[in-house]
DOLOPA-999641 format. One record per residue (C-alpha): z, x, y; chain; residue number from 1; residue in one letter. Coordinates in Angstrom, 1 decimal. Example, Ala and Ser with C-alpha at 12.3 -4.5 7.8 and 13.67 -1.06 7.14 Angstrom:
2
       up     east    north   chain     n   res
      7.8     12.3     -4.5       A     1     a
      7.1     13.7     -1.1       A     2     s
END
This chain:
227
       up     east    north   chain     n   res
     88.3     59.6    108.5       A     1     m
     89.6     60.8    111.9       A     2     k
     87.0     58.7    113.7       A     3     i
     88.1     55.6    111.8       A     4     a
     91.8     56.2    112.7       A     5     v
     90.9     56.7    116.4       A     6     n
     88.9     53.5    116.3       A     7     l
     91.7     51.6    114.8       A     8     a
     94.1     52.9    117.5       A     9     r
     91.6     51.8    120.2       A    10     l
     91.3     48.3    118.7       A    11     i
     95.1     48.0    118.5       A    12     g
     95.5     49.2    122.1       A    13     f
     92.9     46.6    123.3       A    14     a
     94.8     43.8    121.5       A    15     a
     98.1     44.9    123.1       A    16     l
     96.4     44.8    126.6       A    17     l
     95.1     41.4    125.8       A    18     n
     98.6     40.2    124.8       A    19     l
    100.2     41.8    127.9       A    20     s
     97.7     40.1    130.2       A    21     a
     98.5     36.7    128.6       A    22     g
    102.2     37.2    129.1       A    23     i
    101.7     38.3    132.8       A    24     a
     99.6     35.3    133.6       A    25     s
    101.8     32.9    131.7       A    26     g
     98.9     32.1    129.4       A    27     t
     99.2     32.8    125.7       A    28     p
     96.7     35.2    124.3       A    29     a
     93.8     33.7    122.5       A    30     a
     94.0     33.8    118.7       A    31     k
     91.4     35.7    116.8       A    32     s
     88.6     33.4    115.7       A    33     g
     89.9     30.4    117.7       A    34     s
     87.7     28.4    120.1       A    35     v
     89.1     27.6    123.5       A    36     g
     89.5     23.9    124.1       A    37     s
     88.4     22.3    127.4       A    38     a
     91.2     21.2    129.7       A    39     p
     92.1     17.5    129.4       A    40     e
     90.5     15.4    132.2       A    41     s
     93.2     13.9    134.5       A    42     r
     93.0     10.1    135.1       A    43     p
     92.0      9.2    138.7       A    44     p
     94.9      8.7    141.1       A    45     k
     95.9      5.2    142.0       A    46     c
     95.0      5.5    145.7       A    47     a
     91.5      6.8    144.8       A    48     h
     90.9      4.0    142.3       A    49     v
     92.1      1.3    144.8       A    50     a
     89.9      2.7    147.5       A    51     a
     86.8      2.7    145.2       A    52     t
     87.6     -0.9    144.1       A    53     l
     87.7     -2.0    147.7       A    54     r
     84.3     -0.4    148.4       A    55     e
     82.9     -2.3    145.4       A    56     r
     84.5     -5.6    146.4       A    57     l
     83.0     -5.2    149.9       A    58     e
     79.5     -5.4    148.4       A    59     s
     80.4     -9.0    147.3       A    60     i
     81.3     -9.9    150.9       A    61     v
     78.2     -8.1    152.3       A    62     e
     76.0    -10.3    150.1       A    63     a
     77.0    -13.3    152.2       A    64     s
     77.2    -11.6    155.6       A    65     i
     73.7    -10.1    155.1       A    66     d
     72.3    -13.5    154.0       A    67     g
     71.5    -12.4    150.5       A    68     r
     73.9    -14.4    148.3       A    69     p
     71.9    -13.6    145.1       A    70     a
     73.4    -10.1    145.3       A    71     r
     76.9    -11.5    144.8       A    72     a
     76.6    -12.0    141.1       A    73     a
     75.5     -8.4    140.1       A    74     p
     78.0     -7.0    142.6       A    75     a
     80.8     -9.0    141.0       A    76     a
     79.7     -7.7    137.5       A    77     r
     80.0     -4.1    138.8       A    78     r
     83.4     -4.8    140.3       A    79     v
     84.7     -6.3    137.0       A    80     h
     83.3     -3.4    135.0       A    81     a
     85.1     -0.9    137.2       A    82     y
     88.3     -3.0    137.0       A    83     w
     88.2     -3.1    133.2       A    84     d
     87.8      0.7    133.1       A    85     r
     90.5      1.6    135.7       A    86     h
     93.0     -1.2    135.9       A    87     r
     95.6      0.9    134.0       A    88     q
     95.6      3.4    136.9       A    89     a
     96.7      0.7    139.3       A    90     l
    100.2     -0.7    139.8       A    91     g
     98.5     -4.1    140.2       A    92     a
    100.7     -7.3    139.6       A    93     p
     99.5    -10.2    137.4       A    94     a
     98.2    -12.0    140.5       A    95     e
     95.5     -9.4    140.9       A    96     a
     94.1    -10.3    137.5       A    97     e
     94.1    -14.0    138.6       A    98     s
     92.2    -13.1    141.8       A    99     l
     89.6    -11.1    139.8       A   100     m
     89.0    -14.2    137.7       A   101     h
     88.7    -16.3    140.8       A   102     t
     85.9    -14.0    142.0       A   103     v
     84.1    -14.4    138.7       A   104     d
     84.5    -18.1    138.7       A   105     a
     83.2    -18.5    142.2       A   106     a
     80.1    -16.4    141.5       A   107     v
     79.5    -18.3    138.2       A   108     t
     79.7    -21.6    140.1       A   109     s
     77.2    -20.5    142.7       A   110     g
     79.7    -20.1    145.5       A   111     k
     79.2    -16.6    146.9       A   112     p
     81.3    -17.2    150.0       A   113     r
     84.2    -18.3    147.9       A   114     e
     83.8    -15.2    145.9       A   115     a
     83.7    -13.2    149.1       A   116     a
     87.0    -14.8    150.2       A   117     r
     88.7    -13.9    146.9       A   118     s
     87.2    -10.4    147.2       A   119     a
     88.8     -9.9    150.6       A   120     v
     92.2    -11.2    149.3       A   121     l
     92.0     -8.8    146.4       A   122     l
     91.1     -5.9    148.6       A   123     s
     94.0     -6.6    150.9       A   124     e
     96.4     -6.8    148.0       A   125     a
     95.2     -3.4    146.7       A   126     s
     96.6     -1.7    149.9       A   127     l
    100.1     -2.3    148.5       A   128     a
     99.5     -1.3    144.8       A   129     w
    100.0      2.5    145.1       A   130     c
    103.4      4.2    145.8       A   131     d
    102.1      6.0    148.8       A   132     a
    101.9      5.5    152.5       A   133     s
     98.6      4.4    153.9       A   134     l
     96.3      7.1    155.1       A   135     g
     93.7      6.9    157.9       A   136     i
     91.0      5.8    155.4       A   137     k
     93.2      3.0    154.2       A   138     d
     93.8      1.9    157.7       A   139     h
     90.1      1.9    158.4       A   140     l
     89.6     -0.2    155.2       A   141     s
     92.2     -2.6    156.5       A   142     c
     90.3     -3.0    159.8       A   143     l
     87.1     -3.6    157.9       A   144     d
     88.9     -6.4    156.1       A   145     l
     89.9     -7.9    159.4       A   146     v
     86.2     -8.1    160.3       A   147     g
     85.3     -9.6    156.9       A   148     q
     88.1    -12.2    157.2       A   149     a
     86.9    -13.0    160.8       A   150     a
     83.3    -13.7    159.6       A   151     w
     84.5    -15.9    156.7       A   152     l
     86.8    -17.9    159.1       A   153     r
     83.8    -18.4    161.4       A   154     a
     82.1    -19.9    158.4       A   155     k
     84.9    -22.3    157.7       A   156     g
     86.8    -20.4    154.9       A   157     l
     90.5    -20.2    155.6       A   158     d
     91.0    -16.4    155.1       A   159     t
     94.3    -14.9    156.2       A   160     p
     94.5    -11.8    158.3       A   161     w
     95.6     -8.6    156.4       A   162     p
     99.3     -8.1    156.7       A   163     n
     98.8     -4.5    157.9       A   164     e
     96.2     -5.4    160.6       A   165     a
     98.4     -4.5    163.6       A   166     d
     99.8     -1.4    162.0       A   167     k
     96.3     -0.2    161.0       A   168     s
     94.9     -0.9    164.5       A   169     a
     97.7      1.2    166.0       A   170     s
     97.3      4.1    163.5       A   171     a
     93.5      4.3    164.1       A   172     v
     93.9      4.1    167.8       A   173     t
     96.3      7.0    167.8       A   174     v
     93.9      9.0    165.5       A   175     a
     91.0      8.3    167.8       A   176     l
     92.9      9.4    171.0       A   177     r
     94.0     12.6    169.2       A   178     a
     90.2     13.3    168.7       A   179     r
     89.6     12.7    172.4       A   180     a
     87.8      9.4    171.6       A   181     r
     89.7      7.2    174.0       A   182     g
     86.7      5.1    174.8       A   183     g
     86.3      4.2    171.1       A   184     l
     90.0      3.5    170.9       A   185     a
     89.8      1.1    173.8       A   186     d
     86.8     -0.6    172.1       A   187     s
     88.8     -1.0    169.0       A   188     l
     91.7     -2.7    170.8       A   189     q
     89.4     -5.2    172.5       A   190     a
     87.4     -5.9    169.3       A   191     s
     90.4     -6.5    167.1       A   192     i
     92.0     -8.8    169.7       A   193     a
     88.7    -10.8    170.0       A   194     a
     88.2    -11.0    166.2       A   195     a
     91.7    -12.2    165.4       A   196     m
     91.3    -15.1    167.8       A   197     k
     88.5    -16.6    165.6       A   198     i
     89.6    -20.0    164.2       A   199     p
     88.8    -21.4    160.9       A   200     v
     85.9    -23.7    161.7       A   201     a
     82.7    -24.3    159.8       A   202     a
     80.9    -25.4    162.9       A   203     g
     82.0    -22.4    165.0       A   204     a
     79.5    -21.1    167.4       A   205     n
     77.4    -18.0    166.6       A   206     a
     79.4    -16.0    169.1       A   207     g
     82.4    -15.9    166.6       A   208     d
     80.2    -14.5    163.8       A   209     r
     78.7    -12.0    166.2       A   210     i
     82.3    -10.9    167.2       A   211     t
     83.2    -10.4    163.6       A   212     a
     80.0     -8.3    162.9       A   213     i
     80.6     -6.2    166.0       A   214     e
     84.0     -5.3    164.6       A   215     l
     82.5     -4.4    161.3       A   216     l
     79.9     -2.2    163.0       A   217     d
     82.6     -0.6    165.1       A   218     l
     84.6      0.3    162.0       A   219     v
     81.5      2.2    160.7       A   220     d
     81.4      4.2    163.9       A   221     v
     85.1      5.0    163.7       A   222     m
     84.8      6.2    160.1       A   223     e
     82.2      8.7    161.2       A   224     k
     84.3      9.8    164.2       A   225     a
     87.4     10.4    162.1       A   226     l
     85.7     12.3    159.3       A   227     r
END
């Protein structure tokens, strides 16, 4: 009997310690017999979703630049699937939905370059969807869009330059110089200046397309330098 009483006291003392620990940590003590539920998964942040969307839209543009237009259709399907899953996380205006349909329509009509143009426009628009200032990765993405637009312009598609092009070039230049990569910063300034002189001309010489591709390659190098 005495053993039973002592055991009961020990059990009660352990329960009290458990309760005290819960109060101290701000977490309620677990109820006897209850099963702890897994924490709710948080939805992706707007900036992360927008950046991922831009990466997927880029694959549509790359299909034309790489000379593999057949890849545009499956790339567009992946983009739309991602859009359908995550559009609620974006503060995208109605125009964004219209651009997405334009991408689909161009691919369906067998016009991969038109789809690429719409993909660039949608990517550029996404830079303004989230209530946050652009980070260095966003600025690099913007410079990539300059290269994509330059290539499309050299192919005769009237593709406007991103609104943030100058600001992004300045931000990345500052970041490169802060990493003691002055030579790369100088290359960026020269490459951006050359790319943004490319006119809209279907019969443009191959040099314009090469200039655009050089900027795209340079952005890849800068991404690695600024990791």
